VMD Tcl script that builds the backbone (N, CA, C; Angstrom):
set m [mol new atoms 222]
animate dup $m
set s [atomselect $m all]
$s set {name element resname resid chain x y z} {
  {N N MET 1 A 199.362 131.318 11.632}
  {CA C MET 1 A 200.540 131.320 10.785}
  {C C MET 1 A 201.207 132.681 10.926}
  {N N SER 2 A 202.468 132.697 11.329}
  {CA C SER 2 A 203.148 133.956 11.610}
  {C C SER 2 A 203.971 134.486 10.427}
  {N N VAL 3 A 204.009 133.779 9.344}
  {CA C VAL 3 A 204.753 134.188 8.157}
  {C C VAL 3 A 203.912 135.192 7.371}
  {N N ASP 4 A 204.561 136.203 6.781}
  {CA C ASP 4 A 203.846 137.188 5.967}
  {C C ASP 4 A 203.599 136.603 4.572}
  {N N LEU 5 A 202.411 136.066 4.373}
  {CA C LEU 5 A 202.077 135.411 3.110}
  {C C LEU 5 A 201.965 136.385 1.948}
  {N N ASP 6 A 201.869 137.676 2.242}
  {CA C ASP 6 A 201.783 138.681 1.177}
  {C C ASP 6 A 203.117 138.875 0.465}
  {N N THR 7 A 204.207 138.426 1.065}
  {CA C THR 7 A 205.534 138.631 0.472}
  {C C THR 7 A 206.074 137.382 -0.213}
  {N N ILE 8 A 205.348 136.290 -0.129}
  {CA C ILE 8 A 205.795 135.025 -0.726}
  {C C ILE 8 A 205.033 134.799 -2.021}
  {N N ILE 9 A 205.764 134.522 -3.088}
  {CA C ILE 9 A 205.152 134.308 -4.396}
  {C C ILE 9 A 205.126 132.816 -4.703}
  {N N ILE 10 A 203.947 132.353 -5.088}
  {CA C ILE 10 A 203.750 130.974 -5.503}
  {C C ILE 10 A 203.852 130.921 -7.024}
  {N N THR 11 A 204.681 130.018 -7.528}
  {CA C THR 11 A 204.890 129.892 -8.968}
  {C C THR 11 A 204.447 128.511 -9.442}
  {N N VAL 12 A 204.524 128.309 -10.731}
  {CA C VAL 12 A 204.168 127.013 -11.306}
  {C C VAL 12 A 205.078 125.914 -10.751}
  {N N THR 13 A 206.311 126.240 -10.449}
  {CA C THR 13 A 207.225 125.266 -9.859}
  {C C THR 13 A 206.705 124.774 -8.512}
  {N N ASP 14 A 206.150 125.667 -7.723}
  {CA C ASP 14 A 205.595 125.276 -6.421}
  {C C ASP 14 A 204.410 124.336 -6.592}
  {N N ILE 15 A 203.614 124.589 -7.612}
  {CA C ILE 15 A 202.470 123.722 -7.879}
  {C C ILE 15 A 202.947 122.333 -8.287}
  {N N LYS 16 A 203.941 122.291 -9.165}
  {CA C LYS 16 A 204.497 121.000 -9.596}
  {C C LYS 16 A 205.085 120.241 -8.409}
  {N N LYS 17 A 205.833 120.937 -7.547}
  {CA C LYS 17 A 206.457 120.285 -6.398}
  {C C LYS 17 A 205.433 119.766 -5.393}
  {N N ALA 18 A 204.234 120.341 -5.411}
  {CA C ALA 18 A 203.163 119.864 -4.528}
  {C C ALA 18 A 202.424 118.682 -5.143}
  {N N GLY 19 A 202.777 118.346 -6.388}
  {CA C GLY 19 A 202.163 117.198 -7.046}
  {C C GLY 19 A 200.795 117.464 -7.642}
  {N N ILE 20 A 200.499 118.722 -7.909}
  {CA C ILE 20 A 199.209 119.099 -8.486}
  {C C ILE 20 A 199.311 119.078 -10.009}
  {N N CYS 21 A 198.329 118.485 -10.654}
  {CA C CYS 21 A 198.267 118.444 -12.114}
  {C C CYS 21 A 198.042 119.861 -12.647}
  {N N LEU 22 A 198.858 120.248 -13.607}
  {CA C LEU 22 A 198.712 121.588 -14.172}
  {C C LEU 22 A 197.505 121.695 -15.094}
  {N N GLY 23 A 197.338 120.733 -15.988}
  {CA C GLY 23 A 196.284 120.806 -16.995}
  {C C GLY 23 A 194.882 120.612 -16.458}
  {N N HIS 24 A 194.714 119.667 -15.555}
  {CA C HIS 24 A 193.370 119.359 -15.067}
  {C C HIS 24 A 193.098 119.918 -13.672}
  {N N GLY 25 A 194.116 120.448 -13.022}
  {CA C GLY 25 A 193.941 120.973 -11.678}
  {C C GLY 25 A 194.174 122.468 -11.592}
  {N N ALA 26 A 195.416 122.861 -11.876}
  {CA C ALA 26 A 195.801 124.261 -11.676}
  {C C ALA 26 A 195.166 125.217 -12.682}
  {N N ARG 27 A 195.227 124.881 -13.954}
  {CA C ARG 27 A 194.677 125.805 -14.964}
  {C C ARG 27 A 193.197 126.103 -14.728}
  {N N PRO 28 A 192.358 125.081 -14.551}
  {CA C PRO 28 A 190.948 125.369 -14.290}
  {C C PRO 28 A 190.731 126.121 -12.975}
  {N N PHE 29 A 191.545 125.820 -11.968}
  {CA C PHE 29 A 191.449 126.507 -10.680}
  {C C PHE 29 A 191.643 128.009 -10.861}
  {N N PHE 30 A 192.711 128.393 -11.554}
  {CA C PHE 30 A 192.982 129.817 -11.761}
  {C C PHE 30 A 191.949 130.451 -12.679}
  {N N ALA 31 A 191.560 129.756 -13.738}
  {CA C ALA 31 A 190.563 130.295 -14.669}
  {C C ALA 31 A 189.245 130.584 -13.948}
  {N N ALA 32 A 188.857 129.704 -13.050}
  {CA C ALA 32 A 187.602 129.895 -12.312}
  {C C ALA 32 A 187.658 131.107 -11.387}
  {N N ARG 33 A 188.862 131.574 -11.119}
  {CA C ARG 33 A 189.040 132.717 -10.224}
  {C C ARG 33 A 189.528 133.963 -10.963}
  {N N GLY 34 A 189.408 133.927 -12.297}
  {CA C GLY 34 A 189.695 135.103 -13.105}
  {C C GLY 34 A 191.158 135.387 -13.382}
  {N N ILE 35 A 192.016 134.395 -13.196}
  {CA C ILE 35 A 193.435 134.603 -13.483}
  {C C ILE 35 A 193.800 133.797 -14.727}
  {N N GLU 36 A 194.280 134.500 -15.734}
  {CA C GLU 36 A 194.697 133.853 -16.976}
  {C C GLU 36 A 195.972 133.066 -16.716}
  {N N TRP 37 A 196.068 131.874 -17.296}
  {CA C TRP 37 A 197.229 131.020 -17.090}
  {C C TRP 37 A 198.548 131.695 -17.491}
  {N N PRO 38 A 198.622 132.367 -18.663}
  {CA C PRO 38 A 199.884 133.036 -19.006}
  {C C PRO 38 A 200.280 134.109 -17.985}
  {N N GLU 39 A 199.291 134.798 -17.445}
  {CA C GLU 39 A 199.567 135.810 -16.416}
  {C C GLU 39 A 200.167 135.142 -15.174}
  {N N PHE 40 A 199.572 134.021 -14.770}
  {CA C PHE 40 A 200.104 133.304 -13.619}
  {C C PHE 40 A 201.522 132.817 -13.899}
  {N N MET 41 A 201.756 132.297 -15.105}
  {CA C MET 41 A 203.085 131.797 -15.460}
  {C C MET 41 A 204.136 132.910 -15.385}
  {N N ARG 42 A 203.750 134.131 -15.756}
  {CA C ARG 42 A 204.684 135.262 -15.718}
  {C C ARG 42 A 204.914 135.780 -14.306}
  {N N ASN 43 A 203.835 135.910 -13.535}
  {CA C ASN 43 A 203.902 136.653 -12.276}
  {C C ASN 43 A 203.702 135.832 -11.014}
  {N N GLY 44 A 203.126 134.649 -11.131}
  {CA C GLY 44 A 202.759 133.899 -9.936}
  {C C GLY 44 A 201.641 134.619 -9.190}
  {N N VAL 45 A 201.373 134.169 -7.988}
  {CA C VAL 45 A 200.394 134.821 -7.109}
  {C C VAL 45 A 200.973 134.823 -5.705}
  {N N THR 46 A 200.467 135.692 -4.867}
  {CA C THR 46 A 200.965 135.678 -3.494}
  {C C THR 46 A 200.418 134.454 -2.768}
  {N N ALA 47 A 201.183 134.000 -1.813}
  {CA C ALA 47 A 200.733 132.888 -0.981}
  {C C ALA 47 A 199.449 133.282 -0.249}
  {N N ARG 48 A 199.309 134.556 0.096}
  {CA C ARG 48 A 198.086 135.033 0.767}
  {C C ARG 48 A 196.868 134.818 -0.122}
  {N N TRP 49 A 196.985 135.214 -1.382}
  {CA C TRP 49 A 195.859 135.058 -2.303}
  {C C TRP 49 A 195.465 133.592 -2.395}
  {N N LEU 50 A 196.466 132.731 -2.565}
  {CA C LEU 50 A 196.187 131.305 -2.709}
  {C C LEU 50 A 195.589 130.739 -1.424}
  {N N TRP 51 A 196.146 131.106 -0.278}
  {CA C TRP 51 A 195.646 130.621 1.018}
  {C C TRP 51 A 194.200 131.057 1.229}
  {N N ASP 52 A 193.914 132.288 0.891}
  {CA C ASP 52 A 192.581 132.850 1.147}
  {C C ASP 52 A 191.486 132.277 0.257}
  {N N THR 53 A 191.850 131.479 -0.740}
  {CA C THR 53 A 190.811 130.805 -1.529}
  {C C THR 53 A 190.102 129.744 -0.693}
  {N N GLU 54 A 190.736 129.352 0.413}
  {CA C GLU 54 A 190.209 128.324 1.322}
  {C C GLU 54 A 190.065 126.957 0.652}
  {N N ASP 55 A 190.771 126.759 -0.445}
  {CA C ASP 55 A 190.795 125.475 -1.137}
  {C C ASP 55 A 191.883 124.614 -0.498}
  {N N GLY 56 A 191.558 123.386 -0.173}
  {CA C GLY 56 A 192.505 122.497 0.490}
  {C C GLY 56 A 193.783 122.270 -0.292}
  {N N TYR 57 A 193.669 122.077 -1.598}
  {CA C TYR 57 A 194.860 121.877 -2.425}
  {C C TYR 57 A 195.696 123.154 -2.486}
  {N N ALA 58 A 195.036 124.292 -2.603}
  {CA C ALA 58 A 195.747 125.575 -2.641}
  {C C ALA 58 A 196.525 125.787 -1.349}
  {N N GLN 59 A 195.882 125.499 -0.230}
  {CA C GLN 59 A 196.557 125.675 1.050}
  {C C GLN 59 A 197.704 124.680 1.222}
  {N N MET 60 A 197.560 123.488 0.647}
  {CA C MET 60 A 198.640 122.516 0.691}
  {C C MET 60 A 199.859 123.033 -0.080}
  {N N ILE 61 A 199.631 123.669 -1.219}
  {CA C ILE 61 A 200.729 124.231 -2.011}
  {C C ILE 61 A 201.491 125.263 -1.183}
  {N N VAL 62 A 200.755 126.138 -0.510}
  {CA C VAL 62 A 201.382 127.163 0.335}
  {C C VAL 62 A 202.162 126.505 1.463}
  {N N THR 63 A 201.536 125.563 2.140}
  {CA C THR 63 A 202.182 124.886 3.270}
  {C C THR 63 A 203.467 124.202 2.844}
  {N N ARG 64 A 203.426 123.513 1.721}
  {CA C ARG 64 A 204.626 122.807 1.252}
  {C C ARG 64 A 205.748 123.769 0.865}
  {N N LYS 65 A 205.385 124.911 0.277}
  {CA C LYS 65 A 206.424 125.908 -0.045}
  {C C LYS 65 A 207.059 126.419 1.242}
  {N N LEU 66 A 206.243 126.725 2.237}
  {CA C LEU 66 A 206.782 127.211 3.506}
  {C C LEU 66 A 207.699 126.180 4.139}
  {N N GLU 67 A 207.316 124.931 4.078}
  {CA C GLU 67 A 208.154 123.867 4.633}
  {C C GLU 67 A 209.481 123.755 3.878}
  {N N ARG 68 A 209.424 123.807 2.553}
  {CA C ARG 68 A 210.645 123.720 1.743}
  {C C ARG 68 A 211.606 124.860 2.040}
  {N N GLU 69 A 211.044 126.033 2.294}
  {CA C GLU 69 A 211.884 127.217 2.523}
  {C C GLU 69 A 212.207 127.435 3.988}
  {N N GLY 70 A 211.788 126.489 4.841}
  {CA C GLY 70 A 212.087 126.600 6.265}
  {C C GLY 70 A 211.337 127.705 6.964}
  {N N LEU 71 A 210.175 128.053 6.440}
  {CA C LEU 71 A 209.380 129.143 7.020}
  {C C LEU 71 A 208.197 128.645 7.840}
  {N N SER 72 A 208.038 127.340 7.889}
  {CA C SER 72 A 206.896 126.753 8.576}
  {C C SER 72 A 207.118 126.736 10.083}
  {N N ASP 73 A 206.034 126.965 10.829}
  {CA C ASP 73 A 206.104 126.891 12.290}
  {C C ASP 73 A 206.175 125.451 12.775}
  {N N GLY 74 A 205.725 124.539 11.950}
  {CA C GLY 74 A 205.659 123.165 12.413}
  {C C GLY 74 A 206.394 122.311 11.542}
}
mol reanalyze $m
mol bondsrecalc $m
mol representation Tube
mol addrep $m
């Protein structure tokens, strides 16, 4: 992947657009990794952080954002 994932911010909107449940999917995912939900809602996370979790759903969120923004190689 040639895009600089450190400069792309993933927000709750990106999670919703990927079709991920916020209450039963995203909130527990972030909590398990030490990120408070209100903090995520305010600041988001970098696409790099999300990608590096190696979680399939997390990587799908990143991929879909890149595709929406025309940053995807494929």
